[in-house]
Every structure is written in C-alpha cells, then in structure tokens.
NUNUDO-66022 format. One record per residue (C-alpha): residue number from 1; x, z, y. Coordinates in steps of 0.05 Angstrom, whole numbers. Layout:
// residues N
   resi       xx       zz       yy
    NUM        X        Z        Y
...
END
This chain:
// residues 94
   resi       xx       zz       yy
      1        0        0        0
      2       30      -20       66
      3        7       20      125
      4       12       19      200
      5      -12       66      253
      6      -72       37      287
      7      -99       98      323
      8      -75      165      350
      9     -119      225      360
     10      -80      279      397
     11      -15      288      359
     12      -43      256      296
     13      -31      185      275
     14      -87      152      236
     15      -59      102      187
     16      -92       36      171
     17      -81      -14      115
     18     -120      -78      126
     19     -193      -57      127
     20     -178       12      100
     21     -167       74      143
     22     -137      140      119
     23     -195      188      124
     24     -148      244      105
     25     -112      231      171
     26     -180      234      207
     27     -196      299      172
     28     -129      329      193
     29     -139      306      265
     30     -206      343      264
     31     -171      408      245
     32     -175      400      169
     33     -239      440      158
     34     -238      464       86
     35     -312      451       75
     36     -304      377       95
     37     -246      353       53
     38     -251      277       45
     39     -247      277      -31
     40     -303      328      -35
     41     -347      288       12
     42     -334      225      -29
     43     -352      261      -93
     44     -416      295      -69
     45     -450      285       -2
     46     -423      215       12
     47     -431      186      -58
     48     -498      154      -43
     49     -473      124       22
     50     -411       96      -11
     51     -455       64      -64
     52     -500       35      -10
     53     -440        3       24
     54     -413      -23      -43
     55     -479      -56      -60
     56     -491      -82       11
     57     -422     -114       15
     58     -425     -135      -58
     59     -354     -112      -72
     60     -321      -65     -123
     61     -319        9     -104
     62     -243        4      -94
     63     -257      -40      -33
     64     -298       16       -2
     65     -258       79      -18
     66     -191       94      -51
     67     -159      160      -69
     68      -87      171      -85
     69      -53      232     -114
     70       13      252      -83
     71       57      297     -126
     72       74      362      -91
     73       29      350      -31
     74      -23      399       -8
     75      -81      391      -17
     76      -55      338      -65
     77      -73      268      -42
     78     -102      220        7
     79     -169      186       14
     80     -177      118       45
     81     -242       85       67
     82     -265       16       89
     83     -269        9      164
     84     -346        9      161
     85     -344       78      129
     86     -286      112      164
     87     -321      123      232
     88     -376      161      196
     89     -325      207      164
     90     -297      221      234
     91     -366      242      259
     92     -376      286      198
     93     -313      326      207
     94     -315      331      283
END
C-alpha cells in the first residue's frame, strides 16, 4: 500500500491511498476515544452502512474498507475506508 498525506488536522496527518483514507488517523486526530475505535465501528455499528456502500457501488468489500494488523502496534492495526465512507467516520468520532 503506497500512501501519501492528503490532509492534516491539527498535528495529525491523515494518510490517503488512492480512494482510501486511513480512518485510524482520523480517529487519532479526534482524540482516540476508546468507545469509537474504527475496527469496532466497522464490526458493529457501521456494518450495515458498509454493506449499503458495497452493494450501491457494486464492488467487493475490500474496495470499501480494509484493516491491517501491525505487529507490536497499539491498539494493533489500521483501518482504511473508501473516500465516500471516511467523512462519516470523522463525524462519528468528533
């Protein structure tokens, strides 16, 4: 995955890779509230919305969201979302 910084919020850089934005970066920029971790949102509250986007865009789920484990990192990985979904994540954690 090649990334570049497309946006800064305060001291936080929000990485972008094509149409995907790092929603973990957005979460950190919002103060990293424990009850709004991106992976938890994707698994529970946001699952129906992610499925709606997948079916509306008629693409595989991997084109909407991606998660990646990072060994030794806390909390342990990153979540990436399609540009149509990332702004909604920002509103949810703000």
